[in-house]
DOROGU-562622 format. One record per residue (C-alpha): z, y, x; residue in three letters; residue number from 0. Coordinates in nm, 2 decimals, always signed. Layout:
<zz = Z | yy = Y | xx = X | r = Ala | k = NUM>
...
END
This chain:
<zz = +0.02 | yy = +0.01 | xx = +0.03 | r = Ile | k = 0>
<zz = -0.10 | yy = +0.32 | xx = +0.11 | r = Val | k = 1>
<zz = +0.12 | yy = +0.63 | xx = -0.03 | r = Asn | k = 2>
<zz = -0.01 | yy = +1.02 | xx = -0.02 | r = Val | k = 3>
<zz = +0.16 | yy = +1.28 | xx = -0.16 | r = Thr | k = 4>
<zz = -0.10 | yy = +1.50 | xx = -0.37 | r = Pro | k = 5>
<zz = -0.28 | yy = +1.75 | xx = -0.15 | r = Leu | k = 6>
<zz = -0.25 | yy = +2.09 | xx = -0.35 | r = Glu | k = 7>
<zz = -0.45 | yy = +2.38 | xx = -0.36 | r = Pro | k = 8>
<zz = -0.37 | yy = +2.61 | xx = -0.10 | r = Gly | k = 9>
<zz = -0.19 | yy = +2.34 | xx = +0.12 | r = Trp | k = 10>
<zz = -0.30 | yy = +2.33 | xx = +0.50 | r = Glu | k = 11>
<zz = -0.20 | yy = +2.09 | xx = +0.76 | r = Gly | k = 12>
<zz = -0.19 | yy = +1.73 | xx = +0.89 | r = His | k = 13>
<zz = -0.16 | yy = +1.46 | xx = +0.62 | r = Val | k = 14>
<zz = +0.09 | yy = +1.18 | xx = +0.68 | r = Thr | k = 15>
<zz = +0.01 | yy = +0.84 | xx = +0.55 | r = Leu | k = 16>
<zz = +0.27 | yy = +0.61 | xx = +0.51 | r = Glu | k = 17>
<zz = +0.18 | yy = +0.22 | xx = +0.50 | r = Phe | k = 18>
<zz = +0.41 | yy = -0.05 | xx = +0.36 | r = Ser | k = 19>
<zz = +0.37 | yy = -0.43 | xx = +0.37 | r = Asn | k = 20>
<zz = +0.52 | yy = -0.55 | xx = +0.02 | r = Thr | k = 21>
<zz = +0.43 | yy = -0.92 | xx = +0.08 | r = Thr | k = 22>
<zz = +0.66 | yy = -1.13 | xx = +0.33 | r = Pro | k = 23>
<zz = +0.36 | yy = -1.22 | xx = +0.55 | r = Leu | k = 24>
<zz = +0.24 | yy = -0.96 | xx = +0.83 | r = Pro | k = 25>
<zz = -0.03 | yy = -0.72 | xx = +0.80 | r = Ala | k = 26>
<zz = -0.25 | yy = -0.57 | xx = +1.08 | r = Lys | k = 27>
<zz = -0.40 | yy = -0.26 | xx = +1.06 | r = Ile | k = 28>
<zz = -0.69 | yy = -0.24 | xx = +1.30 | r = Tyr | k = 29>
<zz = -0.83 | yy = +0.09 | xx = +1.48 | r = Ala | k = 30>
<zz = -1.14 | yy = +0.23 | xx = +1.36 | r = Asn | k = 31>
<zz = -1.13 | yy = +0.04 | xx = +1.03 | r = Glu | k = 32>
<zz = -1.08 | yy = +0.20 | xx = +0.66 | r = Gly | k = 33>
<zz = -0.74 | yy = +0.22 | xx = +0.57 | r = Ala | k = 34>
<zz = -0.74 | yy = +0.45 | xx = +0.27 | r = Cys | k = 35>
<zz = -0.93 | yy = +0.70 | xx = +0.08 | r = Gln | k = 36>
<zz = -0.94 | yy = +1.05 | xx = -0.03 | r = Phe | k = 37>
<zz = -1.08 | yy = +1.16 | xx = -0.33 | r = Leu | k = 38>
<zz = -1.09 | yy = +1.58 | xx = -0.38 | r = Phe | k = 39>
<zz = -1.18 | yy = +1.72 | xx = -0.70 | r = Leu | k = 40>
<zz = -1.32 | yy = +2.09 | xx = -0.74 | r = Gln | k = 41>
<zz = -1.14 | yy = +2.26 | xx = -1.07 | r = Gly | k = 42>
<zz = -1.31 | yy = +2.47 | xx = -1.32 | r = Asn | k = 43>
<zz = -1.06 | yy = +2.75 | xx = -1.24 | r = Glu | k = 44>
<zz = -0.86 | yy = +2.91 | xx = -0.96 | r = Arg | k = 45>
<zz = -0.47 | yy = +2.80 | xx = -1.00 | r = Pro | k = 46>
<zz = -0.25 | yy = +3.06 | xx = -1.09 | r = Glu | k = 47>
<zz = +0.02 | yy = +2.98 | xx = -0.82 | r = Val | k = 48>
<zz = -0.09 | yy = +2.81 | xx = -0.48 | r = Thr | k = 49>
<zz = +0.10 | yy = +2.57 | xx = -0.27 | r = Tyr | k = 50>
<zz = +0.08 | yy = +2.85 | xx = +0.00 | r = Ala | k = 51>
<zz = +0.18 | yy = +3.12 | xx = -0.27 | r = Asp | k = 52>
<zz = +0.47 | yy = +2.89 | xx = -0.33 | r = Arg | k = 53>
<zz = +0.53 | yy = +2.88 | xx = +0.04 | r = Ala | k = 54>
<zz = +0.60 | yy = +2.51 | xx = +0.00 | r = Gly | k = 55>
<zz = +0.81 | yy = +2.33 | xx = +0.26 | r = Lys | k = 56>
<zz = +0.54 | yy = +2.11 | xx = +0.38 | r = Tyr | k = 57>
<zz = +0.29 | yy = +2.41 | xx = +0.47 | r = Met | k = 58>
<zz = +0.11 | yy = +2.38 | xx = +0.82 | r = Gly | k = 59>
<zz = +0.30 | yy = +2.10 | xx = +0.91 | r = Gln | k = 60>
<zz = +0.14 | yy = +1.93 | xx = +1.22 | r = Arg | k = 61>
<zz = +0.18 | yy = +1.55 | xx = +1.34 | r = Gly | k = 62>
<zz = +0.40 | yy = +1.33 | xx = +1.16 | r = Val | k = 63>
<zz = +0.59 | yy = +1.48 | xx = +0.93 | r = Thr | k = 64>
<zz = +0.91 | yy = +1.30 | xx = +0.79 | r = Leu | k = 65>
<zz = +1.03 | yy = +1.36 | xx = +0.43 | r = Pro | k = 66>
<zz = +1.21 | yy = +1.72 | xx = +0.41 | r = Arg | k = 67>
<zz = +1.49 | yy = +1.73 | xx = +0.14 | r = Leu | k = 68>
END
């Protein structure tokens, strides 16, 4: 399973992917192989408030970023 937080309008930074193996068997992830897919949708209207406007806590993150409570 690959978990990713939805990317909100106005957000900038490096995306952190979380991988979890929910089976009792070992799993391998190979370099240069697809692991997940991003789907970007364009809305018909501009958002009233963007992630940047809210100064979201993950704005501009670089590298692996752990959850910020």
